[in-house]
OpenMM code with the backbone's topology and positions (N, CA, C; nanometers):
from openmm import Vec3, app, unit

residues = "UNK UNK UNK UNK UNK UNK UNK UNK UNK UNK UNK UNK UNK UNK UNK UNK UNK UNK UNK UNK UNK UNK UNK UNK UNK UNK UNK UNK UNK UNK UNK UNK UNK UNK UNK UNK UNK UNK UNK UNK UNK UNK UNK UNK UNK UNK UNK UNK UNK UNK UNK UNK UNK UNK UNK UNK UNK UNK UNK UNK UNK UNK UNK UNK UNK UNK UNK UNK UNK UNK UNK UNK UNK UNK UNK UNK UNK UNK UNK UNK UNK UNK UNK UNK UNK UNK UNK UNK UNK UNK UNK UNK UNK UNK UNK UNK UNK UNK UNK UNK UNK UNK UNK UNK UNK UNK UNK UNK UNK UNK UNK UNK UNK UNK UNK UNK UNK UNK UNK UNK UNK UNK UNK UNK UNK UNK UNK".split()
positions = [
    Vec3(1.1824, -0.4318, -1.2197),
    Vec3(1.2403, -0.4778, -1.0948),
    Vec3(1.2736, -0.3622, -1.0014),
    Vec3(1.2851, -0.2439, -1.0570),
    Vec3(1.3159, -0.1270, -0.9754),
    Vec3(1.2039, -0.1011, -0.8741),
    Vec3(1.0797, -0.1195, -0.9165),
    Vec3(0.9661, -0.0989, -0.8278),
    Vec3(0.9684, -0.1994, -0.7131),
    Vec3(0.9979, -0.3240, -0.7424),
    Vec3(0.9996, -0.4282, -0.6396),
    Vec3(1.1087, -0.3982, -0.5365),
    Vec3(1.2246, -0.3573, -0.5833),
    Vec3(1.3339, -0.3231, -0.4916),
    Vec3(1.2932, -0.2051, -0.4042),
    Vec3(1.2359, -0.1017, -0.4643),
    Vec3(1.1909, 0.0149, -0.3873),
    Vec3(1.0800, -0.0217, -0.2891),
    Vec3(0.9911, -0.1123, -0.3295),
    Vec3(0.8846, -0.1567, -0.2401),
    Vec3(0.9419, -0.2299, -0.1191),
    Vec3(1.0405, -0.3146, -0.1421),
    Vec3(1.1021, -0.3872, -0.0304),
    Vec3(1.1777, -0.2930, 0.0632),
    Vec3(1.2478, -0.1957, 0.0074),
    Vec3(1.3194, -0.0983, 0.0909),
    Vec3(1.2199, -0.0150, 0.1713),
    Vec3(1.1154, 0.0331, 0.1054),
    Vec3(1.0131, 0.1125, 0.1742),
    Vec3(0.9450, 0.0314, 0.2842),
    Vec3(0.9108, -0.0927, 0.2532),
    Vec3(0.8468, -0.1791, 0.3526),
    Vec3(0.9398, -0.2060, 0.4698),
    Vec3(1.0676, -0.2221, 0.4424),
    Vec3(1.1648, -0.2412, 0.5503),
    Vec3(1.1739, -0.1195, 0.6407),
    Vec3(1.1744, -0.0007, 0.5806),
    Vec3(1.1788, 0.1215, 0.6612),
    Vec3(1.0525, 0.1386, 0.7450),
    Vec3(0.9387, 0.1108, 0.6849),
    Vec3(0.8132, 0.1184, 0.7605),
    Vec3(0.8139, 0.0149, 0.8726),
    Vec3(0.8640, -0.1044, 0.8444),
    Vec3(0.8727, -0.2082, 0.9458),
    Vec3(0.9658, -0.1697, 1.0597),
    Vec3(1.0774, -0.1049, 1.0266),
    Vec3(1.1681, -0.0576, 1.1320),
    Vec3(1.1011, 0.0484, 1.2189),
    Vec3(1.0287, 0.1390, 1.1568),
    Vec3(0.9571, 0.2418, 1.2342),
    Vec3(0.8500, 0.1782, 1.3220),
    Vec3(0.7786, 0.0817, 1.2686),
    Vec3(0.6769, 0.0135, 1.3485),
    Vec3(0.7404, -0.0629, 1.4641),
    Vec3(0.8532, -0.1273, 1.4369),
    Vec3(0.9226, -0.2001, 1.5419),
    Vec3(0.9723, -0.1080, 1.6516),
    Vec3(1.0247, 0.0089, 1.6126),
    Vec3(1.0719, 0.1056, 1.7120),
    Vec3(0.9547, 0.1589, 1.7946),
    Vec3(0.8445, 0.1920, 1.7289),
    Vec3(0.7265, 0.2387, 1.8023),
    Vec3(0.6737, 0.1307, 1.8972),
    Vec3(0.6730, 0.0094, 1.8494),
    Vec3(0.6251, -0.1003, 1.9330),
    Vec3(0.7183, -0.1249, 2.0521),
    Vec3(0.8481, -0.1120, 2.0287),
    Vec3(0.9454, -0.1345, 2.1354),
    Vec3(0.9361, -0.0264, 2.2427),
    Vec3(0.9237, 0.0987, 2.1996),
    Vec3(0.9251, 0.2092, 2.2955),
    Vec3(0.7894, 0.2372, 2.3604),
    Vec3(0.6791, 0.2071, 2.2906),
    Vec3(0.5477, 0.2381, 2.3468),
    Vec3(0.4663, 0.1148, 2.3825),
    Vec3(0.5155, -0.0020, 2.3493),
    Vec3(0.4394, -0.1240, 2.3774),
    Vec3(0.3196, -0.1334, 2.2846),
    Vec3(0.2051, -0.1646, 2.3410),
    Vec3(0.0828, -0.1767, 2.2615),
    Vec3(0.0012, -0.0480, 2.2580),
    Vec3(0.0602, 0.0625, 2.3041),
    Vec3(-0.0158, 0.1874, 2.3102),
    Vec3(-0.0439, 0.2450, 2.1709),
    Vec3(0.0506, 0.2340, 2.0793),
    Vec3(0.0329, 0.2927, 1.9459),
    Vec3(0.0187, 0.1889, 1.8354),
    Vec3(0.0895, 0.0785, 1.8477),
    Vec3(0.0936, -0.0213, 1.7405),
    Vec3(0.0055, -0.1397, 1.7797),
    Vec3(-0.0906, -0.1692, 1.6946),
    Vec3(-0.1824, -0.2813, 1.7178),
    Vec3(-0.1075, -0.4136, 1.7017),
    Vec3(-0.1571, -0.5160, 1.7657),
    Vec3(-0.0935, -0.6480, 1.7583),
    Vec3(-0.0950, -0.7046, 1.6155),
    Vec3(-0.1942, -0.6679, 1.5360),
    Vec3(-0.2035, -0.7153, 1.3977),
    Vec3(-0.1378, -0.6209, 1.2973),
    Vec3(-0.0622, -0.5244, 1.3429),
    Vec3(-0.0010, -0.4268, 1.2522),
    Vec3(0.0968, -0.4933, 1.1554),
    Vec3(0.1618, -0.5995, 1.1988),
    Vec3(0.2559, -0.6691, 1.1089),
    Vec3(0.1808, -0.7403, 0.9974),
    Vec3(0.0628, -0.7911, 1.0284),
    Vec3(-0.0196, -0.8520, 0.9248),
    Vec3(-0.0721, -0.7462, 0.8282),
    Vec3(-0.1032, -0.6296, 0.8817),
    Vec3(-0.1478, -0.5203, 0.7959),
    Vec3(-0.0357, -0.4789, 0.7012),
    Vec3(0.0860, -0.4712, 0.7532),
    Vec3(0.2018, -0.4373, 0.6692),
    Vec3(0.2199, -0.5402, 0.5584),
    Vec3(0.2125, -0.6675, 0.5927),
    Vec3(0.2247, -0.7727, 0.4916),
    Vec3(0.1118, -0.7632, 0.3893),
    Vec3(-0.0090, -0.7325, 0.4353),
    Vec3(-0.1234, -0.7148, 0.3456),
    Vec3(-0.0943, -0.6060, 0.2431),
    Vec3(-0.0437, -0.4924, 0.2891),
    Vec3(-0.0191, -0.3823, 0.1962),
    Vec3(0.0975, -0.4088, 0.1024),
    Vec3(0.1963, -0.4818, 0.1472),
    Vec3(0.3057, -0.5187, 0.0561),
    Vec3(0.2514, -0.6070, -0.0557),
    Vec3(0.1702, -0.7054, -0.0203),
    Vec3(0.1133, -0.7965, -0.1207),
    Vec3(0.0175, -0.7228, -0.2134),
    Vec3(-0.0686, -0.6386, -0.1572),
    Vec3(-0.1664, -0.5665, -0.2393),
    Vec3(-0.0959, -0.4663, -0.3317),
    Vec3(0.0045, -0.3968, -0.2817),
    Vec3(0.0776, -0.3015, -0.3657),
    Vec3(0.1508, -0.3727, -0.4781),
    Vec3(0.2144, -0.4841, -0.4474),
    Vec3(0.2824, -0.5613, -0.5518),
    Vec3(0.1809, -0.6160, -0.6521),
    Vec3(0.0670, -0.6619, -0.6036),
    Vec3(-0.0356, -0.7143, -0.6938),
    Vec3(-0.0948, -0.6089, -0.7848),
    Vec3(-0.1241, -0.4926, -0.7308),
    Vec3(-0.1803, -0.3865, -0.8145),
    Vec3(-0.0772, -0.3359, -0.9148),
    Vec3(0.0494, -0.3337, -0.8745),
    Vec3(0.1540, -0.2961, -0.9695),
    Vec3(0.1621, -0.3974, -1.0835),
    Vec3(0.1550, -0.5247, -1.0491),
    Vec3(0.1617, -0.6290, -1.1509),
    Vec3(0.0430, -0.6204, -1.2472),
    Vec3(-0.0769, -0.5993, -1.1926),
    Vec3(-0.1959, -0.5895, -1.2773),
    Vec3(-0.1867, -0.4672, -1.3685),
    Vec3(-0.1415, -0.3551, -1.3137),
    Vec3(-0.1269, -0.2343, -1.3948),
    Vec3(-0.0219, -0.2535, -1.5033),
    Vec3(0.0909, -0.3140, -1.4671),
    Vec3(0.1979, -0.3384, -1.5649),
    Vec3(0.1501, -0.4334, -1.6741),
    Vec3(0.0752, -0.5357, -1.6366),
    Vec3(0.0219, -0.6305, -1.7340),
    Vec3(-0.0770, -0.5618, -1.8278),
    Vec3(-0.1635, -0.4769, -1.7737),
    Vec3(-0.2588, -0.4049, -1.8566),
    Vec3(-0.1915, -0.3090, -1.9524),
    Vec3(-0.0862, -0.2435, -1.9058),
    Vec3(-0.0137, -0.1496, -1.9915),
    Vec3(0.0579, -0.2226, -2.1040),
    Vec3(0.1046, -0.3437, -2.0770),
    Vec3(0.1751, -0.4176, -2.1821),
    Vec3(0.0807, -0.4554, -2.2965),
    Vec3(-0.0489, -0.4705, -2.2666),
    Vec3(-0.1457, -0.5008, -2.3710),
    Vec3(-0.1979, -0.3767, -2.4412),
    Vec3(-0.2175, -0.2690, -2.3646),
    Vec3(-0.2777, -0.1491, -2.4219),
    Vec3(-0.2238, -0.0262, -2.3494),
    Vec3(-0.1244, 0.0406, -2.4076),
    Vec3(-0.0615, 0.1553, -2.3430),
    Vec3(-0.1505, 0.2790, -2.3416),
    Vec3(-0.2465, 0.2862, -2.4284),
    Vec3(-0.3315, 0.4053, -2.4361),
    Vec3(-0.4297, 0.4158, -2.3200),
    Vec3(-0.4583, 0.3068, -2.2528),
    Vec3(-0.5557, 0.3070, -2.1437),
    Vec3(-0.4881, 0.2904, -2.0081),
    Vec3(-0.3786, 0.3605, -1.9867),
    Vec3(-0.3071, 0.3512, -1.8595),
    Vec3(-0.3957, 0.3930, -1.7423),
    Vec3(-0.4714, 0.5019, -1.7604),
    Vec3(-0.5567, 0.5514, -1.6530),
    Vec3(-0.6594, 0.4471, -1.6112),
    Vec3(-0.7149, 0.3755, -1.7066),
    Vec3(-0.8135, 0.2726, -1.6771),
    Vec3(-0.7548, 0.1650, -1.5866),
    Vec3(-0.6361, 0.1177, -1.6195),
    Vec3(-0.5740, 0.0121, -1.5402),
    Vec3(-0.5294, 0.0636, -1.4040),
    Vec3(-0.4737, 0.1819, -1.4007),
    Vec3(-0.4242, 0.2351, -1.2742),
    Vec3(-0.5385, 0.2639, -1.1772),
    Vec3(-0.6406, 0.3339, -1.2246),
    Vec3(-0.7530, 0.3655, -1.1362),
    Vec3(-0.8355, 0.2417, -1.1021),
    Vec3(-0.8386, 0.1460, -1.1914),
    Vec3(-0.9032, 0.0190, -1.1603),
    Vec3(-0.8320, -0.0541, -1.0481),
    Vec3(-0.6994, -0.0542, -1.0519),
    Vec3(-0.6233, -0.1194, -0.9452),
    Vec3(-0.6357, -0.0428, -0.8142),
    Vec3(-0.6430, 0.0894, -0.8208),
    Vec3(-0.6626, 0.1683, -0.6991),
    Vec3(-0.8017, 0.1436, -0.6397),
    Vec3(-0.9018, 0.1317, -0.7250),
    Vec3(-1.0360, 0.0998, -0.6771),
    Vec3(-1.0413, -0.0386, -0.6138),
    Vec3(-0.9720, -0.1337, -0.6751),
    Vec3(-0.9642, -0.2686, -0.6191),
    Vec3(-0.8968, -0.2661, -0.4823),
    Vec3(-0.7892, -0.1880, -0.4694),
    Vec3(-0.7185, -0.1765, -0.3416),
    Vec3(-0.8106, -0.1152, -0.2353),
    Vec3(-0.8856, -0.0128, -0.2724),
    Vec3(-0.9738, 0.0522, -0.1767),
    Vec3(-1.0859, -0.0417, -0.1316),
    Vec3(-1.1460, -0.1133, -0.2248),
    Vec3(-1.2529, -0.2062, -0.1886),
    Vec3(-1.2001, -0.3201, -0.1011),
    Vec3(-1.0823, -0.3703, -0.1321),
    Vec3(-1.0218, -0.4761, -0.0512),
    Vec3(-0.9886, -0.4249, 0.0884),
    Vec3(-0.9420, -0.3022, 0.0978),
    Vec3(-0.9096, -0.2431, 0.2275),
    Vec3(-1.0346, -0.2219, 0.3112),
    Vec3(-1.1407, -0.1729, 0.2499),
    Vec3(-1.2658, -0.1538, 0.3227),
    Vec3(-1.3187, -0.2884, 0.3719),
    Vec3(-1.3058, -0.3916, 0.2899),
    Vec3(-1.3512, -0.5250, 0.3305),
    Vec3(-1.2716, -0.5765, 0.4499),
    Vec3(-1.1404, -0.5553, 0.4507),
    Vec3(-1.0575, -0.6020, 0.5622),
    Vec3(-1.0947, -0.5288, 0.6907),
    Vec3(-1.1117, -0.3982, 0.6836),
    Vec3(-1.1485, -0.3217, 0.8031),
    Vec3(-1.2865, -0.3649, 0.8520),
    Vec3(-1.3807, -0.3828, 0.7611),
    Vec3(-1.5157, -0.4255, 0.8006),
    Vec3(-1.5121, -0.5627, 0.8671),
    Vec3(-1.4368, -0.6566, 0.8112),
    Vec3(-1.4283, -0.7907, 0.8686),
    Vec3(-1.3678, -0.7852, 1.0084),
    Vec3(-1.2615, -0.7053, 1.0258),
    Vec3(-1.2007, -0.6964, 1.1587),
    Vec3(-1.2984, -0.6360, 1.2598),
    Vec3(-1.3616, -0.5265, 1.2232),
    Vec3(-1.4534, -0.4599, 1.3164),
    Vec3(-1.5728, -0.5499, 1.3475),
    Vec3(-1.6180, -0.6257, 1.2499),
    Vec3(-1.7323, -0.7141, 1.2706),
    Vec3(-1.6970, -0.8349, 1.3579),
    Vec3(-1.5773, -0.8935, 1.3371),
    Vec3(-1.5412, -1.0161, 1.4073),
    Vec3(-1.4741, -0.9937, 1.5427),
    Vec3(-1.3955, -0.8887, 1.5545),
    Vec3(-1.3204, -0.8647, 1.6771),
    Vec3(-1.3677, -0.7345, 1.7403),
    Vec3(-1.3757, -0.7337, 1.8711),
    Vec3(-1.4226, -0.6128, 1.9386),
    Vec3(-1.3141, -0.5500, 2.0256),
    Vec3(-1.1891, -0.5887, 2.0042),
    Vec3(-1.0791, -0.5350, 2.0836),
    Vec3(-1.0006, -0.4318, 2.0028),
    Vec3(-0.9787, -0.3172, 2.0607),
    Vec3(-0.8931, -0.2135, 2.0018),
    Vec3(-0.9309, -0.1821, 1.8568),
    Vec3(-1.0576, -0.1650, 1.8316),
    Vec3(-1.1031, -0.1370, 1.6953),
    Vec3(-1.0469, -0.0064, 1.6417),
    Vec3(-1.0497, 0.0968, 1.7234),
    Vec3(-1.0008, 0.2273, 1.6800),
    Vec3(-0.8507, 0.2222, 1.6512),
    Vec3(-0.7761, 0.1554, 1.7369),
    Vec3(-0.6317, 0.1427, 1.7156),
    Vec3(-0.6025, 0.0663, 1.5865),
    Vec3(-0.6775, -0.0395, 1.5595),
    Vec3(-0.6598, -0.1155, 1.4359),
    Vec3(-0.6881, -0.0289, 1.3145),
    Vec3(-0.8002, 0.0425, 1.3184),
    Vec3(-0.8393, 0.1251, 1.2035),
    Vec3(-0.7376, 0.2371, 1.1806),
    Vec3(-0.6908, 0.2993, 1.2870),
    Vec3(-0.5907, 0.4051, 1.2713),
    Vec3(-0.4603, 0.3499, 1.2153),
    Vec3(-0.4128, 0.2373, 1.2674),
    Vec3(-0.2919, 0.1749, 1.2133),
    Vec3(-0.3110, 0.1356, 1.0680),
    Vec3(-0.4286, 0.0834, 1.0366),
    Vec3(-0.4569, 0.0395, 0.9006),
    Vec3(-0.4505, 0.1570, 0.8034),
    Vec3(-0.5154, 0.2669, 0.8386),
    Vec3(-0.5203, 0.3774, 0.7439),
    Vec3(-0.3916, 0.4582, 0.7389),
    Vec3(-0.3133, 0.4572, 0.8446),
    Vec3(-0.1798, 0.5173, 0.8348),
    Vec3(-0.0975, 0.4406, 0.7322),
    Vec3(-0.1007, 0.3078, 0.7409),
    Vec3(-0.0279, 0.2273, 0.6422),
    Vec3(-0.0890, 0.2396, 0.5032),
    Vec3(-0.2208, 0.2504, 0.4957),
    Vec3(-0.2869, 0.2682, 0.3664),
    Vec3(-0.2366, 0.3947, 0.2971),
    Vec3(-0.2333, 0.5054, 0.3714),
    Vec3(-0.1891, 0.6306, 0.3108),
    Vec3(-0.0396, 0.6304, 0.2820),
    Vec3(0.0401, 0.5655, 0.3644),
    Vec3(0.1831, 0.5551, 0.3361),
    Vec3(0.2078, 0.4785, 0.2061),
    Vec3(0.1411, 0.3653, 0.1898),
    Vec3(0.1622, 0.2857, 0.0696),
    Vec3(0.0992, 0.3499, -0.0536),
    Vec3(-0.0103, 0.4217, -0.0368),
    Vec3(-0.0673, 0.4954, -0.1500),
    Vec3(0.0273, 0.6073, -0.1927),
    Vec3(0.0844, 0.6780, -0.0958),
    Vec3(0.1839, 0.7812, -0.1274),
    Vec3(0.3056, 0.7225, -0.1957),
    Vec3(0.3505, 0.6062, -0.1513),
    Vec3(0.4634, 0.5400, -0.2154),
    Vec3(0.4305, 0.5052, -0.3601),
    Vec3(0.3101, 0.4537, -0.3828),
    Vec3(0.2724, 0.4156, -0.5184),
    Vec3(0.2618, 0.5378, -0.6100),
    Vec3(0.2080, 0.6467, -0.5593),
    Vec3(0.1989, 0.7689, -0.6398),
    Vec3(0.3376, 0.8246, -0.6686),
    Vec3(0.4263, 0.8242, -0.5693),
    Vec3(0.5634, 0.8701, -0.5907),
    Vec3(0.6329, 0.7841, -0.6957),
    Vec3(0.6147, 0.6528, -0.6880),
    Vec3(0.6767, 0.5634, -0.7860),
    Vec3(0.6208, 0.5877, -0.9250),
    Vec3(0.4913, 0.6125, -0.9326),
    Vec3(0.4277, 0.6406, -1.0606),
    Vec3(0.4834, 0.7694, -1.1213),
    Vec3(0.4944, 0.8740, -1.0404),
    Vec3(0.5482, 1.0008, -1.0911),
    Vec3(0.6938, 0.9872, -1.1327),
    Vec3(0.7707, 0.9107, -1.0577),
    Vec3(0.9111, 0.8902, -1.0925),
    Vec3(0.9243, 0.8139, -1.2237),
    Vec3(0.8318, 0.7216, -1.2503),
    Vec3(0.8371, 0.6449, -1.3751),
    Vec3(0.7837, 0.7236, -1.4937),
    Vec3(0.6908, 0.8147, -1.4709),
    Vec3(0.6325, 0.8904, -1.5811),
    Vec3(0.7134, 1.0139, -1.6191),
    Vec3(0.7929, 1.0635, -1.5286),
    Vec3(0.8696, 1.1848, -1.5556),
    Vec3(0.9610, 1.1712, -1.6774),
    Vec3(1.0371, 1.0611, -1.6941),
    Vec3(1.1186, 1.0489, -1.8158),
    Vec3(1.0351, 1.0435, -1.9427),
    Vec3(0.9163, 0.9829, -1.9378),
    Vec3(0.8292, 0.9788, -2.0564),
    Vec3(0.7767, 1.1160, -2.0913),
    Vec3(0.7515, 1.2007, -1.9899),
    Vec3(0.7047, 1.3356, -2.0159),
    Vec3(0.8138, 1.4183, -2.0824),
    Vec3(0.9373, 1.4010, -2.0419),
    Vec3(1.0473, 1.4753, -2.1016),
    Vec3(1.0713, 1.4325, -2.2455),
    Vec3(1.0457, 1.3059, -2.2783),
    Vec3(1.0616, 1.2586, -2.4162),
    Vec3(0.9602, 1.3232, -2.5102),
    Vec3(0.8377, 1.3487, -2.4602),
    Vec3(0.7326, 1.4050, -2.5440),
    Vec3(0.7588, 1.5510, -2.5771),
    Vec3(0.8255, 1.6236, -2.4877),
    Vec3(0.8522, 1.7652, -2.5133),
    Vec3(0.9669, 1.7757, -2.6037),
] * unit.nanometer
topology = app.Topology()
chain = topology.addChain("A")
for resn in residues:
    res = topology.addResidue(resn, chain)
    for name in ("N", "CA", "C"):
        topology.addAtom(name, app.Element.getBySymbol(name[0]), res)
């Protein structure tokens, strides 16, 4: 549950920053679909965490397989979303892609930070 709480806090902070940018700059920096992108990444991050946690509960020795599999799934899903948007809509494509990948890297960094924070106590136990 610690991960879910941290994910909600992180998403709230990102949402506040997006709201402030949108308020002060209008549509110049934040795409109209940026809130949907944020919701997409919250759902995908929670889903990949759940899949990884479920895989680890069955087989702890193959953590890398489950983690990198979920990261690959996230990347393929993200590429599909960007491709669908660029193919279907012709407005502000560059702004959408930039907003999308800023959020992609923020949530990937959050997931890596959470992973390192969870693995650090296990590393100290082994030494």
